[in-house]
C-alpha atoms as one frame of an Amber mdcrd trajectory, in Angstrom:
protein
   0.364   0.045  -0.263   1.680   3.405  -0.805   0.114   6.781   0.345   0.925
  10.101  -0.233   2.122  12.421   2.289   0.557  15.784   2.365   2.185  18.486
   0.367   4.038  20.818   1.402   3.518  23.735  -0.880   0.205  23.920  -2.714
   2.219  23.731  -6.076   3.766  20.436  -5.226   3.222  17.012  -6.043   2.263
  14.787  -3.015   5.228  12.799  -1.888   4.378   8.933  -2.282   5.756   6.443
   0.955   5.274   2.963   1.650   3.854   1.312   4.268   7.241  -0.275   5.483
   8.402   3.293   5.973   5.591   4.085   8.505   5.717   1.143  10.390   9.091
   1.712  11.191   8.474   4.869  11.931   5.982   4.047  14.448   8.250   1.113
  16.078  11.045   3.537  16.811   8.484   6.396  18.616   5.531   6.401  21.212
   3.558   8.536  19.266   3.628   9.268  15.934   1.966  11.804  13.701   1.497
  11.784  10.285   0.159  14.050   7.851  -1.586  12.249   4.410  -2.342  14.292
   1.443  -6.403  14.560   0.328  -5.324  12.347  -2.777  -5.357   9.025  -0.511
  -8.363   7.569  -0.989 -10.141   7.326   2.648 -10.460   3.654   1.971  -6.832
   3.074   2.047  -6.497   5.219   5.033  -9.341   2.728   6.991  -6.773  -0.255
   5.544  -4.096   1.900   7.463  -6.442   1.772  10.310  -7.215  -1.796  10.119
  -3.279  -3.084  10.000  -2.292  -0.676  12.713  -5.051  -1.698  15.086  -4.460
  -5.539  14.312  -1.035  -4.723  15.371  -2.532  -4.075  18.848  -1.756   0.504
  17.778  -4.373   3.019  18.968  -5.224   4.792  15.544  -6.901   8.314  15.529
  -7.820   9.842  12.036  -9.758  13.263  11.600  -9.377  15.978   8.370  -7.696
  19.077   8.857  -9.128  21.889   6.640  -6.387  24.605   6.198  -8.832  26.504
   3.589 -12.216  27.852   3.157 -12.613  25.585  -0.150 -13.778  22.162  -0.494
 -10.446  20.560  -1.548  -8.429  22.196   0.937  -7.767  19.824   3.553  -5.657
  16.988   4.919  -5.688  13.624   7.018  -4.075  14.011  10.467  -3.302  10.689
  11.326  -2.244   9.938  15.056  -0.999   6.528  16.222   0.098   5.661  19.509
   1.548   2.275  21.007
């Protein structure tokens, strides 16, 4: 499963990340917050949630709006041990 991190600039393209890299970061830290781009499907993020909850992790996801337009949002994911 490849996901896309949130853009750091409106005109740039989101950077892709593999599940293995996300998992390695989660194993190093007690608490990790990731920001994912709006181009990710909600279904993929729910699969990510199922994956980490099956490993006994707590997973919290929310939409973060950063503008007034409907497409100006990103997903915030907080994963805890």
